[in-house]
PQR file with spaces between the fields and no chain letter, atoms N, CA, C, O and H, PARSE charges and radii, in Angstrom:
ATOM       1  N    MET     1      18.569    3.642  -10.114 -0.4000 1.5000
ATOM       2  CA   MET     1      17.393    3.982  -11.127 -0.0000 2.0000
ATOM       3  C    MET     1      16.605    4.802  -10.021  0.5500 1.7000
ATOM       4  O    MET     1      16.593    4.556   -8.815 -0.5500 1.4000
ATOM       5  N    PRO     2      15.977    5.782  -10.655 -0.5600 1.5000
ATOM       6  CA   PRO     2      15.081    6.796   -9.950  0.2800 2.0000
ATOM       7  C    PRO     2      13.904    6.062   -9.376  0.5500 1.7000
ATOM       8  O    PRO     2      13.246    5.320  -10.105 -0.5500 1.4000
ATOM       9  N    GLN     3      13.586    6.236   -8.044 -0.4000 1.5000
ATOM      10  CA   GLN     3      12.220    5.657   -7.546 -0.0000 2.0000
ATOM      11  C    GLN     3      11.060    6.524   -7.959  0.5500 1.7000
ATOM      12  O    GLN     3      11.230    7.693   -7.615 -0.5500 1.4000
ATOM      13  H    GLN     3      14.121    6.839   -7.451  0.4000 1.0000
ATOM      14  N    SER     4       9.867    6.284   -8.631 -0.4000 1.5000
ATOM      15  CA   SER     4       9.003    7.051   -8.728 -0.0000 2.0000
ATOM      16  C    SER     4       8.051    7.098   -7.936  0.5500 1.7000
ATOM      17  O    SER     4       7.613    6.074   -7.412 -0.5500 1.4000
ATOM      18  H    SER     4       9.728    5.334   -8.910  0.4000 1.0000
ATOM      19  N    ASN     5       7.554    8.303   -7.704 -0.4000 1.5000
ATOM      20  CA   ASN     5       6.577    8.754   -6.481 -0.0000 2.0000
ATOM      21  C    ASN     5       5.189    8.447   -6.775  0.5500 1.7000
ATOM      22  O    ASN     5       4.664    9.000   -7.742 -0.5500 1.4000
ATOM      23  H    ASN     5       7.909    9.135   -8.130  0.4000 1.0000
ATOM      24  N    SER     6       4.561    7.668   -6.091 -0.4000 1.5000
ATOM      25  CA   SER     6       3.032    7.067   -6.483 -0.0000 2.0000
ATOM      26  C    SER     6       2.040    8.073   -5.851  0.5500 1.7000
ATOM      27  O    SER     6       0.855    7.778   -6.009 -0.5500 1.4000
ATOM      28  H    SER     6       4.988    7.219   -5.306  0.4000 1.0000
ATOM      29  N    ASN     7       2.315    9.241   -5.143 -0.4000 1.5000
ATOM      30  CA   ASN     7       1.612    9.981   -4.655 -0.0000 2.0000
ATOM      31  C    ASN     7       1.148   11.274   -5.655  0.5500 1.7000
ATOM      32  O    ASN     7       0.430   12.176   -5.223 -0.5500 1.4000
ATOM      33  H    ASN     7       3.277    9.480   -5.015  0.4000 1.0000
ATOM      34  N    ASN     8       1.639   11.241   -7.006 -0.4000 1.5000
ATOM      35  CA   ASN     8       1.249   12.229   -7.939 -0.0000 2.0000
ATOM      36  C    ASN     8      -0.198   12.185   -8.141  0.5500 1.7000
ATOM      37  O    ASN     8      -0.808   11.130   -8.312 -0.5500 1.4000
ATOM      38  H    ASN     8       2.222   10.508   -7.356  0.4000 1.0000
ATOM      39  N    LEU     9      -0.750   13.361   -8.120 -0.4000 1.5000
ATOM      40  CA   LEU     9      -2.182   13.507   -8.398 -0.0000 2.0000
ATOM      41  C    LEU     9      -2.459   13.191   -9.545  0.5500 1.7000
ATOM      42  O    LEU     9      -1.523   13.328  -10.333 -0.5500 1.4000
ATOM      43  H    LEU     9      -0.254   14.218   -7.981  0.4000 1.0000
ATOM      44  N    VAL    10      -3.724   12.681  -10.105 -0.4000 1.5000
ATOM      45  CA   VAL    10      -4.066   12.579  -11.325 -0.0000 2.0000
ATOM      46  C    VAL    10      -4.574   14.040  -11.919  0.5500 1.7000
ATOM      47  O    VAL    10      -4.330   14.515  -13.028 -0.5500 1.4000
ATOM      48  H    VAL    10      -4.484   12.570   -9.466  0.4000 1.0000
ATOM      49  N    VAL    11      -5.356   14.605  -10.838 -0.4000 1.5000
ATOM      50  CA   VAL    11      -5.803   15.972  -11.319 -0.0000 2.0000
ATOM      51  C    VAL    11      -5.087   16.805  -10.089  0.5500 1.7000
ATOM      52  O    VAL    11      -5.441   16.756   -8.911 -0.5500 1.4000
ATOM      53  H    VAL    11      -5.554   14.218   -9.937  0.4000 1.0000
ATOM      54  N    PRO    12      -4.070   17.530  -10.593 -0.5600 1.5000
ATOM      55  CA   PRO    12      -3.279   18.369   -9.528  0.2800 2.0000
ATOM      56  C    PRO    12      -4.184   19.653   -8.857  0.5500 1.7000
ATOM      57  O    PRO    12      -3.961   20.226   -7.790 -0.5500 1.4000
ATOM      58  N    GLN    13      -5.111   19.874   -9.689 -0.4000 1.5000
ATOM      59  CA   GLN    13      -6.077   21.192   -9.145 -0.0000 2.0000
ATOM      60  C    GLN    13      -6.779   20.711   -7.958  0.5500 1.7000
ATOM      61  O    GLN    13      -7.292   21.505   -7.169 -0.5500 1.4000
ATOM      62  H    GLN    13      -5.292   19.409  -10.555  0.4000 1.0000
ATOM      63  N    ALA    14      -6.832   19.259   -7.772 -0.4000 1.5000
ATOM      64  CA   ALA    14      -7.604   18.661   -6.672 -0.0000 2.0000
ATOM      65  C    ALA    14      -6.774   18.819   -5.309  0.5500 1.7000
ATOM      66  O    ALA    14      -7.466   18.676   -4.301 -0.5500 1.4000
ATOM      67  H    ALA    14      -6.416   18.614   -8.413  0.4000 1.0000
ATOM      68  N    ARG    15      -5.520   19.068   -5.114 -0.4000 1.5000
ATOM      69  CA   ARG    15      -4.624   19.253   -4.141 -0.0000 2.0000
ATOM      70  C    ARG    15      -5.416   19.831   -3.030  0.5500 1.7000
ATOM      71  O    ARG    15      -5.633   19.204   -1.993 -0.5500 1.4000
ATOM      72  H    ARG    15      -4.958   19.184   -5.933  0.4000 1.0000
ATOM      73  N    ALA    16      -5.807   20.927   -3.236 -0.4000 1.5000
ATOM      74  CA   ALA    16      -6.506   21.719   -2.034 -0.0000 2.0000
ATOM      75  C    ALA    16      -7.626   21.126   -1.497  0.5500 1.7000
ATOM      76  O    ALA    16      -7.534   20.918   -0.287 -0.5500 1.4000
ATOM      77  H    ALA    16      -5.630   21.436   -4.079  0.4000 1.0000
ATOM      78  N    ALA    17      -8.741   20.760   -2.065 -0.4000 1.5000
ATOM      79  CA   ALA    17      -9.595   20.004   -1.844 -0.0000 2.0000
ATOM      80  C    ALA    17      -9.275   18.663   -0.953  0.5500 1.7000
ATOM      81  O    ALA    17     -10.044   18.266   -0.077 -0.5500 1.4000
ATOM      82  H    ALA    17      -8.816   20.929   -3.048  0.4000 1.0000
ATOM      83  N    LEU    18      -8.285   18.147   -1.225 -0.4000 1.5000
ATOM      84  CA   LEU    18      -7.925   16.851   -0.606 -0.0000 2.0000
ATOM      85  C    LEU    18      -7.151   17.452    0.680  0.5500 1.7000
ATOM      86  O    LEU    18      -7.532   16.969    1.747 -0.5500 1.4000
ATOM      87  H    LEU    18      -7.661   18.469   -1.937  0.4000 1.0000
ATOM      88  N    GLN    19      -6.329   18.233    0.745 -0.4000 1.5000
ATOM      89  CA   GLN    19      -6.090   18.860    1.780 -0.0000 2.0000
ATOM      90  C    GLN    19      -6.747   19.218    2.841  0.5500 1.7000
ATOM      91  O    GLN    19      -6.444   18.901    3.991 -0.5500 1.4000
ATOM      92  H    GLN    19      -6.019   18.624   -0.121  0.4000 1.0000
ATOM      93  N    GLN    20      -7.975   20.114    2.402 -0.4000 1.5000
ATOM      94  CA   GLN    20      -9.227   20.265    3.281 -0.0000 2.0000
ATOM      95  C    GLN    20      -9.739   18.898    3.778  0.5500 1.7000
ATOM      96  O    GLN    20     -10.091   18.747    4.948 -0.5500 1.4000
ATOM      97  H    GLN    20      -8.221   20.372    1.467  0.4000 1.0000
ATOM      98  N    MET    21      -9.771   17.964    2.920 -0.4000 1.5000
ATOM      99  CA   MET    21     -10.563   16.780    3.316 -0.0000 2.0000
ATOM     100  C    MET    21      -9.905   16.064    4.406  0.5500 1.7000
ATOM     101  O    MET    21     -10.466   15.341    5.228 -0.5500 1.4000
ATOM     102  H    MET    21      -9.485   18.087    1.970  0.4000 1.0000
ATOM     103  N    LYS    22      -8.560   16.356    4.326 -0.4000 1.5000
ATOM     104  CA   LYS    22      -7.457   15.628    5.359 -0.0000 2.0000
ATOM     105  C    LYS    22      -7.575   16.480    6.614  0.5500 1.7000
ATOM     106  O    LYS    22      -7.533   15.952    7.725 -0.5500 1.4000
ATOM     107  H    LYS    22      -8.104   16.944    3.658  0.4000 1.0000
ATOM     108  N    MET    23      -7.721   17.778    6.453 -0.4000 1.5000
ATOM     109  CA   MET    23      -7.933   18.364    7.863 -0.0000 2.0000
ATOM     110  C    MET    23      -9.316   18.094    8.630  0.5500 1.7000
ATOM     111  O    MET    23      -9.494   18.072    9.848 -0.5500 1.4000
ATOM     112  H    MET    23      -7.755   18.207    5.550  0.4000 1.0000
ATOM     113  N    GLU    24     -10.204   17.903    7.652 -0.4000 1.5000
ATOM     114  CA   GLU    24     -11.799   17.705    8.417 -0.0000 2.0000
ATOM     115  C    GLU    24     -11.504   16.243    8.962  0.5500 1.7000
ATOM     116  O    GLU    24     -11.590   15.955   10.155 -0.5500 1.4000
ATOM     117  H    GLU    24     -10.060   17.921    6.663  0.4000 1.0000
ATOM     118  N    ALA    25     -11.170   15.407    8.023 -0.4000 1.5000
ATOM     119  CA   ALA    25     -10.804   13.984    8.677 -0.0000 2.0000
ATOM     120  C    ALA    25     -10.268   13.894    9.819  0.5500 1.7000
ATOM     121  O    ALA    25     -10.794   13.171   10.665 -0.5500 1.4000
ATOM     122  H    ALA    25     -11.100   15.641    7.053  0.4000 1.0000
ATOM     123  N    ALA    26      -9.148   14.579   10.089 -0.4000 1.5000
ATOM     124  CA   ALA    26      -8.204   14.410   11.327 -0.0000 2.0000
ATOM     125  C    ALA    26      -9.115   14.922   12.607  0.5500 1.7000
ATOM     126  O    ALA    26      -9.278   14.340   13.679 -0.5500 1.4000
ATOM     127  H    ALA    26      -8.720   15.166    9.402  0.4000 1.0000
ATOM     128  N    GLN    27      -9.682   16.241   12.154 -0.4000 1.5000
ATOM     129  CA   GLN    27     -10.381   16.639   13.020 -0.0000 2.0000
ATOM     130  C    GLN    27     -11.426   15.759   13.663  0.5500 1.7000
ATOM     131  O    GLN    27     -11.459   15.592   14.882 -0.5500 1.4000
ATOM     132  H    GLN    27      -9.549   16.714   11.283  0.4000 1.0000
ATOM     133  N    GLU    28     -12.404   15.117   12.705 -0.4000 1.5000
ATOM     134  CA   GLU    28     -13.410   14.139   13.124 -0.0000 2.0000
ATOM     135  C    GLU    28     -12.797   13.089   13.760  0.5500 1.7000
ATOM     136  O    GLU    28     -13.547   12.478   14.521 -0.5500 1.4000
ATOM     137  H    GLU    28     -12.377   15.252   11.715  0.4000 1.0000
ATOM     138  N    LEU    29     -11.454   12.610   13.675 -0.4000 1.5000
ATOM     139  CA   LEU    29     -10.772   11.463   14.252 -0.0000 2.0000
ATOM     140  C    LEU    29     -10.231   11.886   15.438  0.5500 1.7000
ATOM     141  O    LEU    29      -9.947   10.950   16.185 -0.5500 1.4000
ATOM     142  H    LEU    29     -10.844   13.107   13.056  0.4000 1.0000
ATOM     143  N    GLY    30      -9.975   13.062   15.896 -0.4000 1.5000
ATOM     144  CA   GLY    30      -9.152   13.577   16.716 -0.0000 2.0000
ATOM     145  C    GLY    30      -7.707   13.495   16.649  0.5500 1.7000
ATOM     146  O    GLY    30      -7.074   13.522   17.705 -0.5500 1.4000
ATOM     147  H    GLY    30     -10.207   13.823   15.289  0.4000 1.0000
ATOM     148  N    ILE    31      -7.124   13.402   15.566 -0.4000 1.5000
ATOM     149  CA   ILE    31      -5.848   13.329   15.095 -0.0000 2.0000
ATOM     150  C    ILE    31      -5.202   14.875   14.991  0.5500 1.7000
ATOM     151  O    ILE    31      -5.827   15.766   14.416 -0.5500 1.4000
ATOM     152  H    ILE    31      -7.638   13.380   14.709  0.4000 1.0000
ATOM     153  N    GLN    32      -4.111   15.067   15.501 -0.4000 1.5000
ATOM     154  CA   GLN    32      -3.389   16.257   15.313 -0.0000 2.0000
ATOM     155  C    GLN    32      -2.448   16.536   13.940  0.5500 1.7000
ATOM     156  O    GLN    32      -1.301   16.148   14.163 -0.5500 1.4000
ATOM     157  H    GLN    32      -3.603   14.344   15.968  0.4000 1.0000
ATOM     158  N    ILE    33      -2.570   16.986   12.852 -0.4000 1.5000
ATOM     159  CA   ILE    33      -1.863   17.103   11.961 -0.0000 2.0000
ATOM     160  C    ILE    33      -0.596   18.005   12.190  0.5500 1.7000
ATOM     161  O    ILE    33      -0.698   19.125   12.691 -0.5500 1.4000
ATOM     162  H    ILE    33      -3.502   17.301   12.670  0.4000 1.0000
ATOM     163  N    PRO    34       0.553   17.484   11.816 -0.5600 1.5000
ATOM     164  CA   PRO    34       1.669   18.316   12.051  0.2800 2.0000
ATOM     165  C    PRO    34       1.852   19.587   11.190  0.5500 1.7000
ATOM     166  O    PRO    34       1.733   19.690    9.969 -0.5500 1.4000
ATOM     167  N    GLN    35       2.142   20.456   12.029 -0.4000 1.5000
ATOM     168  CA   GLN    35       1.877   21.825   10.917 -0.0000 2.0000
ATOM     169  C    GLN    35       3.003   22.021   10.150  0.5500 1.7000
ATOM     170  O    GLN    35       2.951   22.748    9.158 -0.5500 1.4000
ATOM     171  H    GLN    35       2.238   20.373   13.021  0.4000 1.0000
ATOM     172  N    ASP    36       4.334   21.286   10.591 -0.4000 1.5000
ATOM     173  CA   ASP    36       5.226   21.227    9.320 -0.0000 2.0000
ATOM     174  C    ASP    36       5.350   20.295    8.358  0.5500 1.7000
ATOM     175  O    ASP    36       6.293   20.273    7.566 -0.5500 1.4000
ATOM     176  H    ASP    36       4.376   20.695   11.396  0.4000 1.0000
ATOM     177  N    GLY    37       4.416   19.481    8.373 -0.4000 1.5000
ATOM     178  CA   GLY    37       4.154   18.706    7.349 -0.0000 2.0000
ATOM     179  C    GLY    37       4.926   17.287    7.456  0.5500 1.7000
ATOM     180  O    GLY    37       4.913   16.435    6.567 -0.5500 1.4000
ATOM     181  H    GLY    37       3.651   19.498    9.017  0.4000 1.0000
ATOM     182  N    TYR    38       5.491   17.195    8.495 -0.4000 1.5000
ATOM     183  CA   TYR    38       6.371   16.008    8.666 -0.0000 2.0000
ATOM     184  C    TYR    38       5.570   14.913    9.511  0.5500 1.7000
ATOM     185  O    TYR    38       5.388   15.183   10.698 -0.5500 1.4000
ATOM     186  H    TYR    38       5.501   17.886    9.217  0.4000 1.0000
ATOM     187  N    TYR    39       5.040   13.620    8.985 -0.4000 1.5000
ATOM     188  CA   TYR    39       4.249   12.830    9.450 -0.0000 2.0000
ATOM     189  C    TYR    39       5.194   11.724   10.214  0.5500 1.7000
ATOM     190  O    TYR    39       4.550   10.817   10.741 -0.5500 1.4000
ATOM     191  H    TYR    39       5.188   13.400    8.021  0.4000 1.0000
ATOM     192  N    GLY    40       6.647   11.658   10.360 -0.4000 1.5000
ATOM     193  CA   GLY    40       7.396   10.786   11.150 -0.0000 2.0000
ATOM     194  C    GLY    40       7.104   10.740   12.251  0.5500 1.7000
ATOM     195  O    GLY    40       7.341    9.592   12.629 -0.5500 1.4000
ATOM     196  H    GLY    40       7.170   12.395    9.932  0.4000 1.0000
ATOM     197  N    ASN    41       6.688   11.355   13.085 -0.4000 1.5000
ATOM     198  CA   ASN    41       6.263   11.425   14.443 -0.0000 2.0000
ATOM     199  C    ASN    41       4.891   10.892   14.875  0.5500 1.7000
ATOM     200  O    ASN    41       4.613   10.714   16.061 -0.5500 1.4000
ATOM     201  H    ASN    41       6.495   12.287   12.779  0.4000 1.0000
ATOM     202  N    MET    42       4.006   10.632   13.820 -0.4000 1.5000
ATOM     203  CA   MET    42       2.768   10.301   13.987 -0.0000 2.0000
ATOM     204  C    MET    42       2.921    8.509   13.967  0.5500 1.7000
ATOM     205  O    MET    42       3.765    7.898   13.312 -0.5500 1.4000
ATOM     206  H    MET    42       4.232   10.775   12.857  0.4000 1.0000
ATOM     207  N    THR    43       1.993    7.963   14.758 -0.4000 1.5000
ATOM     208  CA   THR    43       1.909    6.341   14.693 -0.0000 2.0000
ATOM     209  C    THR    43       1.584    6.021   13.487  0.5500 1.7000
ATOM     210  O    THR    43       1.108    6.881   12.745 -0.5500 1.4000
ATOM     211  H    THR    43       1.307    8.459   15.290  0.4000 1.0000
ATOM     212  N    SER    44       1.787    4.671   13.045 -0.4000 1.5000
ATOM     213  CA   SER    44       1.150    4.031   11.831 -0.0000 2.0000
ATOM     214  C    SER    44      -0.319    4.008   11.940  0.5500 1.7000
ATOM     215  O    SER    44      -1.011    4.146   10.930 -0.5500 1.4000
ATOM     216  H    SER    44       2.173    3.973   13.648  0.4000 1.0000
ATOM     217  N    ARG    45      -0.947    3.806   13.365 -0.4000 1.5000
ATOM     218  CA   ARG    45      -2.405    3.643   13.540 -0.0000 2.0000
ATOM     219  C    ARG    45      -3.003    5.184   12.994  0.5500 1.7000
ATOM     220  O    ARG    45      -3.916    5.378   12.191 -0.5500 1.4000
ATOM     221  H    ARG    45      -0.386    3.694   14.185  0.4000 1.0000
ATOM     222  N    GLU    46      -2.299    6.029   13.600 -0.4000 1.5000
ATOM     223  CA   GLU    46      -3.098    7.440   13.097 -0.0000 2.0000
ATOM     224  C    GLU    46      -3.017    7.662   11.708  0.5500 1.7000
ATOM     225  O    GLU    46      -4.026    8.114   11.168 -0.5500 1.4000
ATOM     226  H    GLU    46      -1.557    5.871   14.252  0.4000 1.0000
ATOM     227  N    THR    47      -1.931    7.416   10.959 -0.4000 1.5000
ATOM     228  CA   THR    47      -1.864    7.781    9.614 -0.0000 2.0000
ATOM     229  C    THR    47      -2.784    6.799    8.946  0.5500 1.7000
ATOM     230  O    THR    47      -3.582    7.212    8.105 -0.5500 1.4000
ATOM     231  H    THR    47      -1.111    7.048   11.398  0.4000 1.0000
ATOM     232  N    GLY    48      -2.727    5.560    9.255 -0.4000 1.5000
ATOM     233  CA   GLY    48      -3.546    4.397    8.510 -0.0000 2.0000
ATOM     234  C    GLY    48      -4.997    4.895    8.485  0.5500 1.7000
ATOM     235  O    GLY    48      -5.706    4.959    7.481 -0.5500 1.4000
ATOM     236  H    GLY    48      -2.078    5.224    9.938  0.4000 1.0000
ATOM     237  N    SER    49      -5.362    5.264    9.834 -0.4000 1.5000
ATOM     238  CA   SER    49      -6.846    5.659   10.191 -0.0000 2.0000
ATOM     239  C    SER    49      -7.313    6.969    9.355  0.5500 1.7000
ATOM     240  O    SER    49      -8.472    7.098    8.962 -0.5500 1.4000
ATOM     241  H    SER    49      -4.787    5.212   10.650  0.4000 1.0000
ATOM     242  N    LEU    50      -6.379    7.849    9.142 -0.4000 1.5000
ATOM     243  CA   LEU    50      -6.540    8.933    8.576 -0.0000 2.0000
ATOM     244  C    LEU    50      -6.647    8.583    6.936  0.5500 1.7000
ATOM     245  O    LEU    50      -7.715    8.850    6.385 -0.5500 1.4000
ATOM     246  H    LEU    50      -5.438    7.744    9.462  0.4000 1.0000
ATOM     247  N    GLY    51      -5.734    8.085    6.272 -0.4000 1.5000
ATOM     248  CA   GLY    51      -5.833    7.367    5.044 -0.0000 2.0000
ATOM     249  C    GLY    51      -7.023    6.712    4.898  0.5500 1.7000
ATOM     250  O    GLY    51      -7.721    7.075    3.951 -0.5500 1.4000
ATOM     251  H    GLY    51      -4.866    7.868    6.719  0.4000 1.0000
ATOM     252  N    GLY    52      -7.438    5.812    5.622 -0.4000 1.5000
ATOM     253  CA   GLY    52      -8.606    5.001    5.396 -0.0000 2.0000
ATOM     254  C    GLY    52      -9.807    5.827    5.257  0.5500 1.7000
ATOM     255  O    GLY    52     -10.596    5.877    4.313 -0.5500 1.4000
ATOM     256  H    GLY    52      -6.871    5.517    6.391  0.4000 1.0000
ATOM     257  N    TYR    53      -9.805    6.540    6.497 -0.4000 1.5000
ATOM     258  CA   TYR    53     -11.051    7.316    6.501 -0.0000 2.0000
ATOM     259  C    TYR    53     -11.351    8.408    5.014  0.5500 1.7000
ATOM     260  O    TYR    53     -12.412    8.593    4.419 -0.5500 1.4000
ATOM     261  H    TYR    53      -9.165    6.500    7.264  0.4000 1.0000
ATOM     262  N    MET    54     -10.195    8.899    4.784 -0.4000 1.5000
ATOM     263  CA   MET    54     -10.197    9.940    3.561 -0.0000 2.0000
ATOM     264  C    MET    54     -10.683    8.743    2.078  0.5500 1.7000
ATOM     265  O    MET    54     -11.363    9.134    1.129 -0.5500 1.4000
ATOM     266  H    MET    54      -9.332    8.748    5.268  0.4000 1.0000
ATOM     267  N    THR    55     -10.255    7.599    2.189 -0.4000 1.5000
ATOM     268  CA   THR    55     -10.570    6.739    1.287 -0.0000 2.0000
ATOM     269  C    THR    55     -12.014    6.336    1.380  0.5500 1.7000
ATOM     270  O    THR    55     -12.578    6.105    0.310 -0.5500 1.4000
ATOM     271  H    THR    55      -9.703    7.281    2.960  0.4000 1.0000
ATOM     272  N    LYS    56     -12.613    6.231    2.354 -0.4000 1.5000
ATOM     273  CA   LYS    56     -13.796    5.844    2.678 -0.0000 2.0000
ATOM     274  C    LYS    56     -14.876    6.976    1.963  0.5500 1.7000
ATOM     275  O    LYS    56     -15.855    6.718    1.262 -0.5500 1.4000
ATOM     276  H    LYS    56     -12.155    6.419    3.223  0.4000 1.0000
ATOM     277  N    ARG    57     -14.444    8.089    2.314 -0.4000 1.5000
ATOM     278  CA   ARG    57     -15.184    9.358    2.021 -0.0000 2.0000
ATOM     279  C    ARG    57     -15.171    9.491    0.380  0.5500 1.7000
ATOM     280  O    ARG    57     -16.161    9.674   -0.329 -0.5500 1.4000
ATOM     281  H    ARG    57     -13.649    8.299    2.884  0.4000 1.0000
ATOM     282  N    LEU    58     -13.901    9.364   -0.017 -0.4000 1.5000
ATOM     283  CA   LEU    58     -13.965    9.373   -1.432 -0.0000 2.0000
ATOM     284  C    LEU    58     -14.609    8.497   -2.339  0.5500 1.7000
ATOM     285  O    LEU    58     -14.931    8.759   -3.498 -0.5500 1.4000
ATOM     286  H    LEU    58     -13.097    9.215    0.559  0.4000 1.0000
ATOM     287  N    VAL    59     -14.798    7.263   -1.621 -0.4000 1.5000
ATOM     288  CA   VAL    59     -15.685    6.217   -2.405 -0.0000 2.0000
ATOM     289  C    VAL    59     -17.003    6.540   -2.170  0.5500 1.7000
ATOM     290  O    VAL    59     -17.779    6.193   -3.060 -0.5500 1.4000
ATOM     291  H    VAL    59     -14.536    7.051   -0.679  0.4000 1.0000
ATOM     292  N    GLN    60     -17.488    7.130   -1.184 -0.4000 1.5000
ATOM     293  CA   GLN    60     -19.000    7.281   -0.862 -0.0000 2.0000
ATOM     294  C    GLN    60     -19.220    8.448   -1.963  0.5500 1.7000
ATOM     295  O    GLN    60     -20.208    8.395   -2.696 -0.5500 1.4000
ATOM     296  H    GLN    60     -16.857    7.412   -0.460  0.4000 1.0000
ATOM     297  N    MET    61     -18.162    9.637   -2.079 -0.4000 1.5000
ATOM     298  CA   MET    61     -18.566   10.846   -3.011 -0.0000 2.0000
ATOM     299  C    MET    61     -18.511   10.137   -4.546  0.5500 1.7000
ATOM     300  O    MET    61     -19.153   10.714   -5.423 -0.5500 1.4000
ATOM     301  H    MET    61     -17.360    9.680   -1.484  0.4000 1.0000
ATOM     302  N    ALA    62     -17.907    9.135   -4.841 -0.4000 1.5000
ATOM     303  CA   ALA    62     -17.829    8.416   -6.094 -0.0000 2.0000
ATOM     304  C    ALA    62     -19.128    7.602   -6.388  0.5500 1.7000
ATOM     305  O    ALA    62     -19.764    7.644   -7.442 -0.5500 1.4000
ATOM     306  H    ALA    62     -17.385    8.666   -4.129  0.4000 1.0000
ATOM     307  N    GLU    63     -19.397    6.909   -5.363 -0.4000 1.5000
ATOM     308  CA   GLU    63     -20.689    6.385   -5.379 -0.0000 2.0000
ATOM     309  C    GLU    63     -22.251    7.194   -5.697  0.5500 1.7000
ATOM     310  O    GLU    63     -23.235    6.834   -6.342 -0.5500 1.4000
ATOM     311  H    GLU    63     -18.881    6.875   -4.508  0.4000 1.0000
ATOM     312  N    GLN    64     -21.945    8.433   -4.920 -0.4000 1.5000
ATOM     313  CA   GLN    64     -23.036    9.200   -4.958 -0.0000 2.0000
ATOM     314  C    GLN    64     -22.892    9.824   -6.372  0.5500 1.7000
ATOM     315  O    GLN    64     -23.914    9.821   -7.058 -0.5500 1.4000
ATOM     316  H    GLN    64     -21.145    8.726   -4.396  0.4000 1.0000
ATOM     317  N    SER    65     -21.803   10.341   -6.883 -0.4000 1.5000
ATOM     318  CA   SER    65     -21.858   10.788   -8.219 -0.0000 2.0000
ATOM     319  C    SER    65     -22.185    9.671   -9.584  0.5500 1.7000
ATOM     320  O    SER    65     -22.509   10.032  -10.715 -0.5500 1.4000
ATOM     321  H    SER    65     -20.973   10.344   -6.326  0.4000 1.0000
ATOM     322  N    LEU    66     -22.028    8.475   -9.190 -0.4000 1.5000
ATOM     323  CA   LEU    66     -22.532    7.446  -10.021 -0.0000 2.0000
ATOM     324  C    LEU    66     -23.852    7.414  -10.087  0.5500 1.7000
ATOM     325  O    LEU    66     -24.498    7.364  -11.134 -0.5500 1.4000
ATOM     326  H    LEU    66     -21.765    8.182   -8.271  0.4000 1.0000
ATOM     327  N    GLN    67     -24.314    7.442   -8.924 -0.4000 1.5000
ATOM     328  CA   GLN    67     -25.788    7.176   -8.412 -0.0000 2.0000
ATOM     329  C    GLN    67     -26.658    8.357   -9.291  0.5500 1.7000
ATOM     330  O    GLN    67     -27.718    8.057   -9.840 -0.5500 1.4000
ATOM     331  H    GLN    67     -23.789    7.482   -8.074  0.4000 1.0000
ATOM     332  N    GLY    68     -26.185    9.497   -9.349 -0.4000 1.5000
ATOM     333  CA   GLY    68     -26.636   10.586  -10.035 -0.0000 2.0000
ATOM     334  C    GLY    68     -26.842   10.899  -11.463  0.5500 1.7000
ATOM     335  O    GLY    68     -27.556   11.730  -12.025 -0.5500 1.4000
ATOM     336  H    GLY    68     -25.324    9.741   -8.903  0.4000 1.0000
ATOM     337  N    ARG    69     -25.818    9.786  -12.000 -0.4000 1.5000
ATOM     338  CA   ARG    69     -25.744    9.375  -13.320 -0.0000 2.0000
ATOM     339  C    ARG    69     -26.817    8.853  -14.138  0.5500 1.7000
ATOM     340  O    ARG    69     -27.034    9.102  -15.324 -0.5500 1.4000
ATOM     341  H    ARG    69     -25.237    9.112  -11.544  0.4000 1.0000
ATOM     342  N    GLN    70     -27.586    7.947  -13.197 -0.4000 1.5000
ATOM     343  CA   GLN    70     -28.629    7.044  -13.685 -0.0000 2.0000
ATOM     344  C    GLN    70     -29.895    7.734  -13.807  0.5500 1.7000
ATOM     345  O    GLN    70     -30.892    7.130  -14.204 -0.5500 1.4000
ATOM     346  H    GLN    70     -27.409    7.745  -12.234  0.4000 1.0000
């Protein structure tokens, strides 16, 4: 049975913006993003910090968006 990829974007057009956010977050955290795209040599702490930081920023953006609707 084929395994589904849970990393599919709901809005594929957001890929470039998310990549840019990842680069900015890595720079702020002092994490070097591998140029070849292979994350296997990164520590779990580094990848977890990067993902957590991006999630935090996305939640902040959503909260600001929702606040603007009120």
